[in-house]
mmCIF file as gemmi writes it, N, C-alpha and C atoms, coordinates in Angstrom:
data_model
loop_
_atom_site.group_PDB
_atom_site.id
_atom_site.type_symbol
_atom_site.label_atom_id
_atom_site.label_alt_id
_atom_site.label_comp_id
_atom_site.label_asym_id
_atom_site.label_entity_id
_atom_site.label_seq_id
_atom_site.pdbx_PDB_ins_code
_atom_site.Cartn_x
_atom_site.Cartn_y
_atom_site.Cartn_z
_atom_site.occupancy
_atom_site.B_iso_or_equiv
_atom_site.pdbx_formal_charge
_atom_site.auth_seq_id
_atom_site.auth_asym_id
_atom_site.pdbx_PDB_model_num
ATOM 1 N N . UNK Axp A 1 ? -0.759 21.458 -6.951 1 0 ? 1 A 1
ATOM 2 C CA . UNK Axp A 1 ? 0.203 20.617 -6.288 1 0 ? 1 A 1
ATOM 3 C C . UNK Axp A 1 ? 1.249 20.207 -7.321 1 0 ? 1 A 1
ATOM 4 N N . UNK Axp A 2 ? 2.492 20.345 -6.968 1 0 ? 2 A 1
ATOM 5 C CA . UNK Axp A 2 ? 3.582 20.026 -7.893 1 0 ? 2 A 1
ATOM 6 C C . UNK Axp A 2 ? 3.97 18.544 -7.806 1 0 ? 2 A 1
ATOM 7 N N . UNK Axp A 3 ? 4.733 18.106 -8.795 1 0 ? 3 A 1
ATOM 8 C CA . UNK Axp A 3 ? 5.236 16.729 -8.79 1 0 ? 3 A 1
ATOM 9 C C . UNK Axp A 3 ? 6.106 16.49 -7.56 1 0 ? 3 A 1
ATOM 10 N N . UNK Axp A 4 ? 6.886 17.498 -7.175 1 0 ? 4 A 1
ATOM 11 C CA . UNK Axp A 4 ? 7.726 17.371 -5.979 1 0 ? 4 A 1
ATOM 12 C C . UNK Axp A 4 ? 6.874 17.166 -4.725 1 0 ? 4 A 1
ATOM 13 N N . UNK Axp A 5 ? 5.733 17.875 -4.659 1 0 ? 5 A 1
ATOM 14 C CA . UNK Axp A 5 ? 4.827 17.715 -3.513 1 0 ? 5 A 1
ATOM 15 C C . UNK Axp A 5 ? 4.26 16.3 -3.461 1 0 ? 5 A 1
ATOM 16 N N . UNK Axp A 6 ? 3.903 15.761 -4.635 1 0 ? 6 A 1
ATOM 17 C CA . UNK Axp A 6 ? 3.361 14.398 -4.681 1 0 ? 6 A 1
ATOM 18 C C . UNK Axp A 6 ? 4.417 13.385 -4.266 1 0 ? 6 A 1
ATOM 19 N N . UNK Axp A 7 ? 5.649 13.584 -4.705 1 0 ? 7 A 1
ATOM 20 C CA . UNK Axp A 7 ? 6.738 12.69 -4.315 1 0 ? 7 A 1
ATOM 21 C C . UNK Axp A 7 ? 6.988 12.737 -2.821 1 0 ? 7 A 1
ATOM 22 N N . UNK Axp A 8 ? 6.919 13.94 -2.244 1 0 ? 8 A 1
ATOM 23 C CA . UNK Axp A 8 ? 7.112 14.085 -0.802 1 0 ? 8 A 1
ATOM 24 C C . UNK Axp A 8 ? 5.969 13.428 -0.037 1 0 ? 8 A 1
ATOM 25 N N . UNK Axp A 9 ? 4.759 13.524 -0.591 1 0 ? 9 A 1
ATOM 26 C CA . UNK Axp A 9 ? 3.596 12.942 0.074 1 0 ? 9 A 1
ATOM 27 C C . UNK Axp A 9 ? 3.717 11.415 0.133 1 0 ? 9 A 1
ATOM 28 N N . UNK Axp A 10 ? 4.08 10.782 -0.98 1 0 ? 10 A 1
ATOM 29 C CA . UNK Axp A 10 ? 4.199 9.323 -0.97 1 0 ? 10 A 1
ATOM 30 C C . UNK Axp A 10 ? 5.379 8.886 -0.108 1 0 ? 10 A 1
ATOM 31 N N . UNK Axp A 11 ? 6.445 9.669 -0.076 1 0 ? 11 A 1
ATOM 32 C CA . UNK Axp A 11 ? 7.585 9.338 0.792 1 0 ? 11 A 1
ATOM 33 C C . UNK Axp A 11 ? 7.158 9.364 2.258 1 0 ? 11 A 1
ATOM 34 N N . UNK Axp A 12 ? 6.386 10.377 2.635 1 0 ? 12 A 1
ATOM 35 C CA . UNK Axp A 12 ? 5.879 10.458 4.013 1 0 ? 12 A 1
ATOM 36 C C . UNK Axp A 12 ? 5.012 9.244 4.345 1 0 ? 12 A 1
ATOM 37 N N . UNK Axp A 13 ? 4.16 8.851 3.401 1 0 ? 13 A 1
ATOM 38 C CA . UNK Axp A 13 ? 3.284 7.701 3.635 1 0 ? 13 A 1
ATOM 39 C C . UNK Axp A 13 ? 4.099 6.417 3.776 1 0 ? 13 A 1
ATOM 40 N N . UNK Axp A 14 ? 5.087 6.228 2.899 1 0 ? 14 A 1
ATOM 41 C CA . UNK Axp A 14 ? 5.946 5.042 2.972 1 0 ? 14 A 1
ATOM 42 C C . UNK Axp A 14 ? 6.684 5.01 4.309 1 0 ? 14 A 1
ATOM 43 N N . UNK Axp A 15 ? 7.216 6.143 4.725 1 0 ? 15 A 1
ATOM 44 C CA . UNK Axp A 15 ? 7.918 6.213 6.014 1 0 ? 15 A 1
ATOM 45 C C . UNK Axp A 15 ? 6.99 5.842 7.165 1 0 ? 15 A 1
ATOM 46 N N . UNK Axp A 16 ? 5.775 6.396 7.154 1 0 ? 16 A 1
ATOM 47 C CA . UNK Axp A 16 ? 4.817 6.112 8.233 1 0 ? 16 A 1
ATOM 48 C C . UNK Axp A 16 ? 4.391 4.645 8.238 1 0 ? 16 A 1
ATOM 49 N N . UNK Axp A 17 ? 4.138 4.088 7.067 1 0 ? 17 A 1
ATOM 50 C CA . UNK Axp A 17 ? 3.727 2.689 6.976 1 0 ? 17 A 1
ATOM 51 C C . UNK Axp A 17 ? 4.838 1.773 7.464 1 0 ? 17 A 1
ATOM 52 N N . UNK Axp A 18 ? 6.069 2.046 7.054 1 0 ? 18 A 1
ATOM 53 C CA . UNK Axp A 18 ? 7.182 1.176 7.449 1 0 ? 18 A 1
ATOM 54 C C . UNK Axp A 18 ? 7.423 1.22 8.959 1 0 ? 18 A 1
ATOM 55 N N . UNK Axp A 19 ? 7.104 2.321 9.599 1 0 ? 19 A 1
ATOM 56 C CA . UNK Axp A 19 ? 7.272 2.44 11.055 1 0 ? 19 A 1
ATOM 57 C C . UNK Axp A 19 ? 6.289 1.57 11.828 1 0 ? 19 A 1
ATOM 58 N N . UNK Axp A 20 ? 5.167 1.199 11.19 1 0 ? 20 A 1
ATOM 59 C CA . UNK Axp A 20 ? 4.162 0.408 11.904 1 0 ? 20 A 1
ATOM 60 C C . UNK Axp A 20 ? 4.565 -1.049 12.051 1 0 ? 20 A 1
ATOM 61 N N . UNK Axp A 21 ? 5.448 -1.519 11.171 1 0 ? 21 A 1
ATOM 62 C CA . UNK Axp A 21 ? 5.829 -2.927 11.202 1 0 ? 21 A 1
ATOM 63 C C . UNK Axp A 21 ? 4.776 -3.833 10.59 1 0 ? 21 A 1
ATOM 64 N N . UNK Axp A 22 ? 3.785 -3.248 9.917 1 0 ? 22 A 1
ATOM 65 C CA . UNK Axp A 22 ? 2.716 -4.038 9.303 1 0 ? 22 A 1
ATOM 66 C C . UNK Axp A 22 ? 3.282 -4.962 8.233 1 0 ? 22 A 1
ATOM 67 N N . UNK Axp A 23 ? 2.694 -6.135 8.12 1 0 ? 23 A 1
ATOM 68 C CA . UNK Axp A 23 ? 3.13 -7.084 7.1 1 0 ? 23 A 1
ATOM 69 C C . UNK Axp A 23 ? 2.348 -6.914 5.804 1 0 ? 23 A 1
ATOM 70 N N . UNK Axp A 24 ? 1.257 -6.131 5.841 1 0 ? 24 A 1
ATOM 71 C CA . UNK Axp A 24 ? 0.427 -5.938 4.658 1 0 ? 24 A 1
ATOM 72 C C . UNK Axp A 24 ? -0.149 -4.523 4.641 1 0 ? 24 A 1
ATOM 73 N N . UNK Axp A 25 ? -0.189 -3.952 3.443 1 0 ? 25 A 1
ATOM 74 C CA . UNK Axp A 25 ? -0.799 -2.644 3.221 1 0 ? 25 A 1
ATOM 75 C C . UNK Axp A 25 ? -2.15 -2.86 2.565 1 0 ? 25 A 1
ATOM 76 N N . UNK Axp A 26 ? -3.207 -2.353 3.184 1 0 ? 26 A 1
ATOM 77 C CA . UNK Axp A 26 ? -4.552 -2.424 2.616 1 0 ? 26 A 1
ATOM 78 C C . UNK Axp A 26 ? -4.994 -1.027 2.229 1 0 ? 26 A 1
ATOM 79 N N . UNK Axp A 27 ? -5.696 -0.934 1.096 1 0 ? 27 A 1
ATOM 80 C CA . UNK Axp A 27 ? -6.216 0.353 0.652 1 0 ? 27 A 1
ATOM 81 C C . UNK Axp A 27 ? -7.498 0.137 -0.124 1 0 ? 27 A 1
ATOM 82 N N . UNK Axp A 28 ? -8.368 1.105 -0.071 1 0 ? 28 A 1
ATOM 83 C CA . UNK Axp A 28 ? -9.595 1.078 -0.847 1 0 ? 28 A 1
ATOM 84 C C . UNK Axp A 28 ? -9.47 1.84 -2.147 1 0 ? 28 A 1
ATOM 85 N N . UNK Axp A 29 ? -8.346 2.467 -2.375 1 0 ? 29 A 1
ATOM 86 C CA . UNK Axp A 29 ? -8.118 3.268 -3.573 1 0 ? 29 A 1
ATOM 87 C C . UNK Axp A 29 ? -7.003 2.637 -4.392 1 0 ? 29 A 1
ATOM 88 N N . UNK Axp A 30 ? -7.353 2.131 -5.574 1 0 ? 30 A 1
ATOM 89 C CA . UNK Axp A 30 ? -6.371 1.42 -6.408 1 0 ? 30 A 1
ATOM 90 C C . UNK Axp A 30 ? -5.198 2.309 -6.805 1 0 ? 30 A 1
ATOM 91 N N . UNK Axp A 31 ? -5.458 3.569 -7.123 1 0 ? 31 A 1
ATOM 92 C CA . UNK Axp A 31 ? -4.383 4.481 -7.512 1 0 ? 31 A 1
ATOM 93 C C . UNK Axp A 31 ? -3.391 4.693 -6.379 1 0 ? 31 A 1
ATOM 94 N N . UNK Axp A 32 ? -3.906 4.926 -5.186 1 0 ? 32 A 1
ATOM 95 C CA . UNK Axp A 32 ? -3.03 5.105 -4.017 1 0 ? 32 A 1
ATOM 96 C C . UNK Axp A 32 ? -2.261 3.821 -3.722 1 0 ? 32 A 1
ATOM 97 N N . UNK Axp A 33 ? -2.939 2.698 -3.823 1 0 ? 33 A 1
ATOM 98 C CA . UNK Axp A 33 ? -2.307 1.415 -3.554 1 0 ? 33 A 1
ATOM 99 C C . UNK Axp A 33 ? -1.141 1.175 -4.508 1 0 ? 33 A 1
ATOM 100 N N . UNK Axp A 34 ? -1.35 1.445 -5.791 1 0 ? 34 A 1
ATOM 101 C CA . UNK Axp A 34 ? -0.273 1.277 -6.771 1 0 ? 34 A 1
ATOM 102 C C . UNK Axp A 34 ? 0.878 2.238 -6.51 1 0 ? 34 A 1
ATOM 103 N N . UNK Axp A 35 ? 0.543 3.483 -6.221 1 0 ? 35 A 1
ATOM 104 C CA . UNK Axp A 35 ? 1.565 4.498 -5.99 1 0 ? 35 A 1
ATOM 105 C C . UNK Axp A 35 ? 2.401 4.17 -4.748 1 0 ? 35 A 1
ATOM 106 N N . UNK Axp A 36 ? 1.743 3.889 -3.649 1 0 ? 36 A 1
ATOM 107 C CA . UNK Axp A 36 ? 2.454 3.633 -2.392 1 0 ? 36 A 1
ATOM 108 C C . UNK Axp A 36 ? 3.217 2.312 -2.455 1 0 ? 36 A 1
ATOM 109 N N . UNK Axp A 37 ? 2.584 1.251 -2.974 1 0 ? 37 A 1
ATOM 110 C CA . UNK Axp A 37 ? 3.284 -0.035 -3.033 1 0 ? 37 A 1
ATOM 111 C C . UNK Axp A 37 ? 4.471 0.034 -3.989 1 0 ? 37 A 1
ATOM 112 N N . UNK Axp A 38 ? 4.338 0.778 -5.075 1 0 ? 38 A 1
ATOM 113 C CA . UNK Axp A 38 ? 5.467 0.965 -5.992 1 0 ? 38 A 1
ATOM 114 C C . UNK Axp A 38 ? 6.611 1.719 -5.345 1 0 ? 38 A 1
ATOM 115 N N . UNK Axp A 39 ? 6.274 2.751 -4.577 1 0 ? 39 A 1
ATOM 116 C CA . UNK Axp A 39 ? 7.307 3.52 -3.867 1 0 ? 39 A 1
ATOM 117 C C . UNK Axp A 39 ? 7.975 2.661 -2.799 1 0 ? 39 A 1
ATOM 118 N N . UNK Axp A 40 ? 7.206 1.807 -2.15 1 0 ? 40 A 1
ATOM 119 C CA . UNK Axp A 40 ? 7.777 0.924 -1.135 1 0 ? 40 A 1
ATOM 120 C C . UNK Axp A 40 ? 8.741 -0.073 -1.78 1 0 ? 40 A 1
ATOM 121 N N . UNK Axp A 41 ? 8.333 -0.655 -2.912 1 0 ? 41 A 1
ATOM 122 C CA . UNK Axp A 41 ? 9.198 -1.601 -3.615 1 0 ? 41 A 1
ATOM 123 C C . UNK Axp A 41 ? 10.481 -0.906 -4.069 1 0 ? 41 A 1
ATOM 124 N N . UNK Axp A 42 ? 10.346 0.29 -4.603 1 0 ? 42 A 1
ATOM 125 C CA . UNK Axp A 42 ? 11.503 1.071 -5.056 1 0 ? 42 A 1
ATOM 126 C C . UNK Axp A 42 ? 12.451 1.364 -3.892 1 0 ? 42 A 1
ATOM 127 N N . UNK Axp A 43 ? 11.885 1.549 -2.704 1 0 ? 43 A 1
ATOM 128 C CA . UNK Axp A 43 ? 12.682 1.849 -1.505 1 0 ? 43 A 1
ATOM 129 C C . UNK Axp A 43 ? 13.259 0.597 -0.853 1 0 ? 43 A 1
ATOM 130 N N . UNK Axp A 44 ? 12.929 -0.567 -1.393 1 0 ? 44 A 1
ATOM 131 C CA . UNK Axp A 44 ? 13.445 -1.816 -0.833 1 0 ? 44 A 1
ATOM 132 C C . UNK Axp A 44 ? 12.646 -2.353 0.328 1 0 ? 44 A 1
ATOM 133 N N . UNK Axp A 45 ? 11.428 -1.862 0.509 1 0 ? 45 A 1
ATOM 134 C CA . UNK Axp A 45 ? 10.565 -2.314 1.599 1 0 ? 45 A 1
ATOM 135 C C . UNK Axp A 45 ? 9.629 -3.373 1.044 1 0 ? 45 A 1
ATOM 136 N N . UNK Axp A 46 ? 9.706 -4.572 1.587 1 0 ? 46 A 1
ATOM 137 C CA . UNK Axp A 46 ? 8.883 -5.669 1.071 1 0 ? 46 A 1
ATOM 138 C C . UNK Axp A 46 ? 7.673 -5.893 1.969 1 0 ? 46 A 1
ATOM 139 N N . UNK Axp A 47 ? 6.627 -5.161 1.699 1 0 ? 47 A 1
ATOM 140 C CA . UNK Axp A 47 ? 5.363 -5.311 2.41 1 0 ? 47 A 1
ATOM 141 C C . UNK Axp A 47 ? 4.314 -5.706 1.384 1 0 ? 47 A 1
ATOM 142 N N . UNK Axp A 48 ? 3.561 -6.758 1.662 1 0 ? 48 A 1
ATOM 143 C CA . UNK Axp A 48 ? 2.488 -7.151 0.756 1 0 ? 48 A 1
ATOM 144 C C . UNK Axp A 48 ? 1.471 -6.024 0.669 1 0 ? 48 A 1
ATOM 145 N N . UNK Axp A 49 ? 0.768 -5.952 -0.431 1 0 ? 49 A 1
ATOM 146 C CA . UNK Axp A 49 ? -0.28 -4.951 -0.596 1 0 ? 49 A 1
ATOM 147 C C . UNK Axp A 49 ? -1.51 -5.611 -1.202 1 0 ? 49 A 1
ATOM 148 N N . UNK Axp A 50 ? -2.674 -5.084 -0.835 1 0 ? 50 A 1
ATOM 149 C CA . UNK Axp A 50 ? -3.916 -5.702 -1.264 1 0 ? 50 A 1
ATOM 150 C C . UNK Axp A 50 ? -5.057 -4.686 -1.172 1 0 ? 50 A 1
ATOM 151 N N . UNK Axp A 51 ? -5.981 -4.757 -2.127 1 0 ? 51 A 1
ATOM 152 C CA . UNK Axp A 51 ? -7.172 -3.909 -2.07 1 0 ? 51 A 1
ATOM 153 C C . UNK Axp A 51 ? -8.082 -4.443 -0.971 1 0 ? 51 A 1
ATOM 154 N N . UNK Axp A 52 ? -8.737 -3.563 -0.274 1 0 ? 52 A 1
ATOM 155 C CA . UNK Axp A 52 ? -9.571 -3.954 0.867 1 0 ? 52 A 1
ATOM 156 C C . UNK Axp A 52 ? -10.708 -4.895 0.439 1 0 ? 52 A 1
ATOM 157 N N . UNK Axp A 53 ? -11.249 -4.714 -0.768 1 0 ? 53 A 1
ATOM 158 C CA . UNK Axp A 53 ? -12.328 -5.591 -1.237 1 0 ? 53 A 1
ATOM 159 C C . UNK Axp A 53 ? -11.828 -7.024 -1.397 1 0 ? 53 A 1
ATOM 160 N N . UNK Axp A 54 ? -10.626 -7.196 -1.931 1 0 ? 54 A 1
ATOM 161 C CA . UNK Axp A 54 ? -10.046 -8.528 -2.08 1 0 ? 54 A 1
ATOM 162 C C . UNK Axp A 54 ? -9.778 -9.151 -0.717 1 0 ? 54 A 1
ATOM 163 N N . UNK Axp A 55 ? -9.281 -8.352 0.226 1 0 ? 55 A 1
ATOM 164 C CA . UNK Axp A 55 ? -9.002 -8.805 1.584 1 0 ? 55 A 1
ATOM 165 C C . UNK Axp A 55 ? -10.279 -9.335 2.245 1 0 ? 55 A 1
ATOM 166 N N . UNK Axp A 56 ? -11.364 -8.582 2.136 1 0 ? 56 A 1
ATOM 167 C CA . UNK Axp A 56 ? -12.636 -8.986 2.747 1 0 ? 56 A 1
ATOM 168 C C . UNK Axp A 56 ? -13.196 -10.219 2.035 1 0 ? 56 A 1
ATOM 169 N N . UNK Axp A 57 ? -13.128 -10.231 0.713 1 0 ? 57 A 1
ATOM 170 C CA . UNK Axp A 57 ? -13.631 -11.361 -0.063 1 0 ? 57 A 1
ATOM 171 C C . UNK Axp A 57 ? -12.939 -12.655 0.353 1 0 ? 57 A 1
ATOM 172 N N . UNK Axp A 58 ? -11.644 -12.61 0.512 1 0 ? 58 A 1
ATOM 173 C CA . UNK Axp A 58 ? -10.898 -13.803 0.925 1 0 ? 58 A 1
ATOM 174 C C . UNK Axp A 58 ? -11.341 -14.309 2.283 1 0 ? 58 A 1
ATOM 175 N N . UNK Axp A 59 ? -11.709 -13.427 3.157 1 0 ? 59 A 1
ATOM 176 C CA . UNK Axp A 59 ? -12.03 -13.82 4.518 1 0 ? 59 A 1
ATOM 177 C C . UNK Axp A 59 ? -13.492 -14.169 4.716 1 0 ? 59 A 1
ATOM 178 N N . UNK Axp A 60 ? -14.316 -13.897 3.727 1 0 ? 60 A 1
ATOM 179 C CA . UNK Axp A 60 ? -15.743 -14.195 3.865 1 0 ? 60 A 1
ATOM 180 C C . UNK Axp A 60 ? -16.209 -15.265 2.881 1 0 ? 60 A 1
ATOM 181 N N . UNK Axp A 61 ? -15.274 -15.881 2.217 1 0 ? 61 A 1
ATOM 182 C CA . UNK Axp A 61 ? -15.639 -16.938 1.268 1 0 ? 61 A 1
ATOM 183 C C . UNK Axp A 61 ? -14.606 -18.056 1.331 1 0 ? 61 A 1
ATOM 184 N N . UNK Axp A 62 ? -14.828 -19.072 0.576 1 0 ? 62 A 1
ATOM 185 C CA . UNK Axp A 62 ? -13.867 -20.164 0.504 1 0 ? 62 A 1
ATOM 186 C C . UNK Axp A 62 ? -12.817 -19.92 -0.551 1 0 ? 62 A 1
ATOM 187 N N . UNK Axp A 63 ? -12.851 -18.76 -1.188 1 0 ? 63 A 1
ATOM 188 C CA . UNK Axp A 63 ? -11.906 -18.428 -2.261 1 0 ? 63 A 1
ATOM 189 C C . UNK Axp A 63 ? -10.657 -17.808 -1.671 1 0 ? 63 A 1
ATOM 190 N N . UNK Axp A 64 ? -9.56 -18.457 -1.827 1 0 ? 64 A 1
ATOM 191 C CA . UNK Axp A 64 ? -8.268 -17.953 -1.346 1 0 ? 64 A 1
ATOM 192 C C . UNK Axp A 64 ? -7.394 -17.716 -2.564 1 0 ? 64 A 1
ATOM 193 N N . UNK Axp A 65 ? -6.752 -16.555 -2.603 1 0 ? 65 A 1
ATOM 194 C CA . UNK Axp A 65 ? -5.855 -16.287 -3.734 1 0 ? 65 A 1
ATOM 195 C C . UNK Axp A 65 ? -4.42 -16.502 -3.368 1 0 ? 65 A 1
């Protein structure tokens, strides 16, 4: 897979995510989360991002970040 293919893949993901109107991006993969959220920020899309473990932890405990 070439660098161009990877760039096209993240662009497709950013486009699809932005179409959902979601206010937050959740992912279980830290590398993907960093890549996609960075591409979204670069594109001017302001969507919060969070690892799924942190999301669940916040909702099952008294710990809020």
